[in-house]
C-alpha positions as CSV (number, residue, x, y, z in Angstrom):
1,M,52.3,243.2,-33.9
2,S,51.4,246.6,-32.7
3,V,53.6,249.8,-32.8
4,K,54.0,249.7,-29.0
5,Q,55.4,246.1,-29.1
6,E,57.8,247.0,-31.9
7,R,59.0,250.0,-29.9
8,R,59.4,247.8,-26.7
9,D,61.4,245.3,-28.6
10,F,63.6,248.0,-30.0
11,I,64.3,249.6,-26.8
12,G,65.0,246.2,-25.1
13,I,67.6,245.3,-27.9
14,A,69.1,248.8,-27.7
15,F,69.4,248.6,-23.9
16,G,71.0,245.1,-24.3
17,A,73.5,246.4,-26.8
18,V,74.5,249.3,-24.7
19,A,74.9,247.0,-21.6
20,A,77.1,244.6,-23.6
21,V,79.3,247.3,-24.9
22,G,79.7,248.8,-21.4
23,G,80.5,245.4,-20.0
24,A,83.2,244.8,-22.7
25,F,84.7,248.2,-21.8
26,S,84.6,247.4,-18.1
27,L,86.4,244.1,-18.6
28,V,89.1,245.7,-20.7
29,A,89.6,248.4,-17.9
30,M,89.8,245.8,-15.3
31,K,92.5,243.8,-17.2
32,K,94.6,247.0,-17.6
33,T,94.5,247.7,-13.8
34,W,95.7,244.1,-13.2
35,D,98.7,244.3,-15.6
36,P,102.0,245.5,-14.2
37,L,103.0,249.0,-15.3
38,P,105.6,249.0,-18.2
39,S,108.2,250.4,-15.8
40,V,107.7,247.5,-13.4
41,R,107.9,245.0,-16.2
42,A,111.1,246.6,-17.5
43,A,112.7,246.7,-14.2
44,G,112.1,242.9,-13.8
45,F,114.6,241.9,-16.5
46,T,118.2,242.8,-17.2
47,S,120.0,241.6,-20.4
48,V,123.7,241.2,-20.4
49,D,125.7,240.6,-23.7
50,L,128.5,238.1,-22.6
51,T,130.6,238.3,-25.9
52,P,132.8,241.1,-24.9
53,M,134.0,239.5,-21.6
54,K,137.5,238.1,-21.5
55,E,138.6,235.1,-19.5
56,G,139.2,235.8,-15.8
57,E,137.1,239.0,-16.0
58,I,134.5,239.8,-13.5
59,R,131.6,242.2,-14.3
60,Q,129.1,243.7,-12.0
61,V,125.5,244.5,-13.2
62,E,122.5,245.6,-11.2
63,W,119.2,243.7,-11.3
64,R,116.3,244.6,-9.0
65,K,118.6,247.0,-7.0
66,K,120.9,244.0,-6.2
67,P,124.5,243.6,-7.5
68,I,125.1,240.7,-9.7
69,F,128.6,239.3,-10.3
70,I,129.4,237.7,-13.7
71,F,132.7,236.0,-13.8
72,K,134.1,234.3,-16.9
73,K,136.1,231.4,-15.9
74,E,139.4,230.7,-17.6
75,A,139.6,227.7,-20.0
76,N,141.9,225.8,-17.7
77,A,139.8,226.4,-14.6
78,K,138.2,223.3,-13.0
79,P,134.6,223.0,-14.1
80,N,131.9,223.0,-11.4
81,E,128.8,221.3,-12.7
82,A,126.6,222.6,-9.8
83,R,127.5,226.3,-10.4
84,D,128.8,226.9,-14.0
85,V,126.7,228.6,-16.6
86,V,127.8,227.1,-19.9
87,V,127.3,229.4,-23.1
88,G,128.9,227.8,-26.1
89,S,132.4,226.7,-25.0
90,D,132.7,229.3,-22.2
91,R,131.9,228.9,-18.6
92,Y,130.6,231.7,-16.3
93,I,129.7,232.1,-12.7
94,V,126.5,234.2,-12.1
95,V,125.7,235.1,-8.5
96,I,123.9,237.7,-6.5
97,G,126.7,239.8,-4.9
98,L,125.2,239.8,-1.3
99,C,126.9,237.9,1.4
100,T,124.8,235.2,2.6
101,H,125.6,236.1,6.2
102,L,124.4,239.7,6.6
103,G,123.9,240.9,3.0
104,C,127.1,243.0,2.7
105,I,128.6,243.2,-0.8
106,P,131.7,241.2,-1.1
107,E,134.7,242.5,-3.1
108,W,136.7,240.4,-5.7
109,K,140.3,239.9,-4.6
110,S,142.2,238.6,-7.6
111,S,145.2,237.9,-5.3
112,K,143.1,235.3,-3.4
113,N,140.9,234.4,-6.4
114,A,138.0,234.9,-4.1
115,F,135.2,237.2,-3.1
116,V,136.0,238.7,0.4
117,C,133.2,240.3,2.6
118,A,134.6,243.1,4.7
119,C,131.9,243.0,7.4
120,H,132.8,239.8,9.0
121,G,135.7,238.3,6.9
122,G,133.6,235.8,5.0
123,E,135.1,234.4,1.8
124,F,133.7,232.8,-1.3
125,N,135.8,231.1,-4.0
126,A,135.5,232.0,-7.6
127,D,132.5,229.6,-8.0
128,G,130.7,231.6,-5.3
129,E,131.0,228.8,-2.7
130,N,131.5,229.8,1.0
131,I,135.1,228.8,2.0
132,F,135.7,230.7,5.2
133,G,134.0,232.7,7.9
134,P,130.4,233.1,9.0
135,P,128.5,232.8,5.7
136,P,126.2,229.7,6.1
137,R,125.8,229.0,2.3
138,P,127.2,229.9,-1.1
139,L,126.2,233.1,-2.9
140,D,122.7,232.7,-4.3
141,I,122.2,232.3,-8.1
142,P,119.6,234.8,-9.6
143,P,116.9,233.5,-11.9
144,F,118.2,233.7,-15.5
145,K,118.0,232.3,-19.0
146,I,120.4,232.3,-22.0
147,E,119.4,233.6,-25.3
148,G,122.4,233.0,-27.6
149,T,125.1,234.8,-26.0
150,T,122.9,237.0,-23.9
151,L,122.2,236.4,-20.1
152,V,118.6,237.6,-19.3
153,L,118.4,238.1,-15.5
154,G,114.8,237.8,-14.1
155,E,113.5,235.0,-16.3
156,T,114.0,231.3,-15.6
157,G,115.4,229.0,-18.4
158,P,116.5,225.4,-18.5
159,E,120.1,226.4,-17.6
160,Y,118.9,228.1,-14.2
161,N,116.6,225.0,-13.4
162,K,119.5,222.6,-13.9
163,L,121.7,224.7,-11.5
164,V,119.1,225.2,-8.9
165,G,118.6,221.5,-8.7
166,K,122.2,220.8,-8.0
167,A,123.4,223.9,-6.1
């Protein structure tokens, strides 16, 4: 083999190696541009520890700029298999706090044991089911999963899939 041939082979191999490394870096850069930003990923999930809640307590948290109502049912309350979130021996109602009529935020009225929407007088019982007024359907259930005694909003788990099939 001549010196010119060896030099050509070396240049070809070197060019191939540089092209392969450049291609690998390009693929990594493309993947990074497709991945959501950490701030977007963090905004998608909200974790709520349910252990400090007392029976009959309602708690409001925010998930994706929407109010979420979490209501811990009392032990003697009638179970609702289509809407109850069961964590251990406790039952909770988890709903998006936006009226299904026009999107107003209903207020919990303990005297009525209901969520009341001030916009057009719509009412929802403690289970989030529409009982009076113009709302066409119950309050929506946000996607969630249960991890021990923590409610993770934004992920779907078997508990959510069971409720969506019934509600």
